[in-house]
C-alpha positions as CSV (number, residue, x, y, z in Angstrom):
1,X,92.2,138.2,147.8
2,X,90.8,140.7,148.7
3,X,86.0,141.6,149.3
4,X,84.6,144.6,150.0
5,X,80.3,143.3,150.4
6,X,78.0,146.5,150.9
7,X,74.1,144.9,151.2
8,X,70.5,146.2,150.5
9,X,66.8,144.9,150.8
10,X,64.1,145.2,148.3
11,X,60.8,143.4,147.9
12,X,59.6,141.4,143.8
13,X,56.1,140.1,143.9
14,X,56.7,136.7,141.1
15,X,55.1,134.0,141.0
16,X,56.6,129.8,139.2
17,X,54.9,128.2,137.4
18,X,55.4,124.8,137.8
19,X,55.3,121.8,140.0
20,X,58.3,121.7,141.8
21,X,57.7,124.8,143.7
22,X,54.5,123.9,145.5
23,X,52.4,127.6,146.9
24,X,55.9,129.6,144.9
25,X,53.7,128.7,141.4
26,X,51.4,131.3,142.3
27,X,51.8,135.5,142.3
28,X,53.5,136.0,146.2
29,X,55.9,138.4,146.9
30,X,59.7,137.5,148.9
31,X,61.8,140.7,150.2
32,X,64.8,140.2,149.8
33,X,68.7,140.8,151.9
34,X,71.1,141.5,148.8
35,X,74.9,141.0,149.9
36,X,77.4,141.7,147.0
37,X,80.7,140.9,147.7
38,X,83.1,143.0,145.0
39,X,86.8,140.6,145.0
40,X,90.1,141.6,143.7
41,X,93.3,140.6,143.5
42,X,95.2,143.3,145.5
43,X,94.9,146.6,146.8
44,X,93.3,150.5,145.0
45,X,96.6,153.0,145.9
46,X,94.0,154.3,148.5
47,X,94.9,150.1,150.0
48,X,90.8,149.8,148.9
49,X,88.9,146.8,147.4
50,X,87.0,150.5,146.2
51,X,84.9,153.3,147.5
52,X,81.7,151.3,150.1
53,X,79.9,154.8,148.3
54,X,80.0,154.3,144.9
55,X,80.1,150.2,145.7
56,X,75.9,150.6,148.1
57,X,74.8,153.4,145.1
58,X,75.1,151.2,142.1
59,X,74.1,148.1,144.8
60,X,71.2,150.7,144.9
61,X,70.4,151.7,141.4
62,X,70.5,148.0,140.0
63,X,68.2,147.2,142.6
64,X,65.8,149.5,142.2
65,X,64.5,148.7,138.1
66,X,64.0,145.4,141.1
67,X,61.9,146.8,143.9
68,X,58.4,146.7,144.4
69,X,58.3,145.4,140.6
70,X,56.9,142.5,139.4
71,X,59.6,140.3,137.9
72,X,56.3,138.0,135.6
73,X,56.5,141.1,134.2
74,X,60.2,142.4,133.7
75,X,60.9,142.5,130.3
76,X,65.1,141.0,131.4
77,X,62.9,137.6,132.9
78,X,60.4,137.3,130.2
79,X,60.2,133.7,128.8
80,X,62.0,132.9,132.6
81,X,62.1,131.3,135.6
82,X,62.7,134.4,138.1
83,X,64.3,131.9,141.4
84,X,66.3,132.9,144.0
85,X,69.0,131.7,142.0
86,X,68.6,133.0,138.3
87,X,67.8,136.4,140.7
88,X,71.3,136.6,141.5
89,X,72.7,135.8,138.5
90,X,70.9,139.0,137.3
91,X,72.6,141.4,139.8
92,X,75.8,140.3,139.6
93,X,75.6,140.7,135.6
94,X,73.9,144.3,137.0
95,X,76.4,145.2,139.0
96,X,79.3,144.7,136.4
97,X,78.0,146.2,134.0
98,X,78.6,149.6,136.3
99,X,81.4,148.9,137.9
100,X,83.6,147.7,135.4
101,X,83.1,151.4,133.8
102,X,84.9,152.4,137.2
103,X,89.5,152.4,137.5
104,X,88.7,150.3,140.5
105,X,86.2,148.9,139.3
106,X,88.0,147.2,136.1
107,X,90.4,146.0,138.4
108,X,88.7,143.3,140.8
109,X,88.5,139.5,140.0
110,X,84.9,139.1,140.7
111,X,81.6,139.5,141.9
112,X,79.8,137.5,144.5
113,X,76.3,137.9,145.2
114,X,74.5,136.3,147.7
115,X,70.4,136.9,148.4
116,X,68.6,135.9,150.9
117,X,65.3,135.8,151.4
118,X,65.2,133.8,155.4
119,X,67.2,133.7,158.0
120,X,67.9,130.0,157.6
121,X,67.4,129.9,153.8
122,X,70.0,132.0,150.4
123,X,71.3,131.7,147.1
124,X,73.8,132.8,145.5
125,X,76.2,133.6,142.0
126,X,79.0,134.7,141.9
127,X,80.9,135.9,138.1
128,X,85.0,136.3,138.0
129,X,85.9,138.8,135.8
130,X,88.4,139.3,133.1
131,X,92.1,140.2,134.9
132,X,93.3,143.1,133.7
């Protein structure tokens, strides 16, 4: 399996109003580094997974909808907890919608998202895509 990873950072505000989240129950900010890996079984005719510029551009588009936003007010998280894991899933799904509209994107086997909030803690989500 081949992979290509791009990363960008973004900042959000949110609250996690459950006892399990301790001091994070209140409104607070977070800066994430989003790493998105695109997986494919065989390289394309240019011997790449997909164009690195296109991959980075799609990630930037997806993160623009989240960057500097209060996720407590974001429609995608209405009635949901915006945990790091849930945010990783949201990003994977949003990236998939865009990337699978491209010829190379339709050949992908999966997308992996890792969100790093600090050097010692991160969470992720893996999205398997239908074989084409």
